[in-house]
C-alpha positions in Angstrom: 111.6 129.4 98.2 109.0 127.0 97.1 106.1 125.6 99.3 104.2 122.3 98.5 100.4 122.7 98.0 98.6 121.2 101.5 96.4 118.2 101.2 93.5 118.0 103.2 91.3 115.6 103.0 87.1 116.5 104.1 84.8 113.5 105.5 81.1 114.3 105.9 78.7 111.9 108.1 75.2 111.4 107.8 73.3 109.4 110.1 70.2 108.0 108.8 67.2 106.3 110.5 65.4 104.4 108.1 62.2 102.7 108.2 62.4 100.1 105.1 64.4 99.3 101.6 62.5 102.6 100.1 63.4 105.1 102.4 66.8 104.0 102.1 66.7 103.7 98.3 65.4 107.5 98.4 68.1 108.9 101.0 70.9 107.0 98.4 69.7 108.9 95.3 69.6 112.0 97.1 72.7 111.6 98.4 74.0 110.0 94.6 72.7 113.5 93.2 74.6 115.5 95.7 77.8 113.4 95.0 77.4 114.3 91.5 77.6 118.0 92.3 80.7 117.6 94.5 82.8 115.5 91.5 81.9 118.1 89.4 83.6 120.9 91.5 86.1 118.8 93.4 86.8 116.0 91.0 87.8 112.8 93.4 84.6 113.0 95.6 83.3 109.5 96.7 80.1 108.1 98.9 80.6 105.3 101.1 77.1 104.2 102.8 77.4 101.4 105.3 74.4 99.8 107.1 74.9 100.1 110.8 73.0 97.8 113.7 72.1 99.4 116.8 74.0 98.3 119.5 72.5 95.3 121.9 74.6 95.6 124.9 76.3 98.9 126.1 80.2 99.4 125.5 82.1 98.6 128.2 83.3 101.2 130.7 86.8 102.3 130.3 89.7 101.2 132.1 90.5 102.4 135.9 92.6 105.2 136.2 95.8 104.0 138.3 98.6 106.6 139.8 101.7 107.1 138.3 104.1 104.3 138.0 101.1 101.5 137.7 100.0 99.4 134.6 97.1 97.5 134.0 98.3 94.0 131.8 95.9 92.2 130.2 96.9 88.4 129.4 95.1 86.0 127.8 95.7 82.3 128.5 95.3 79.8 125.3 95.7 76.2 126.3 
């Protein structure tokens, strides 16, 4: 019986607080060097760098929990 190999996807998340563009570029160079090492070992590694702004308002609270048999329906009036 032949089995197919498993495929996995590994995601590494690093959050960096940067004061200015020089700090960002320094971290980018360091991450690209680490990426080159990963690509040498594993081939298809990639680096996605995204800028994020801090939230101005807190996230909305989750919807209330209702008893069984009840459902919250949200509707938008378009007219």
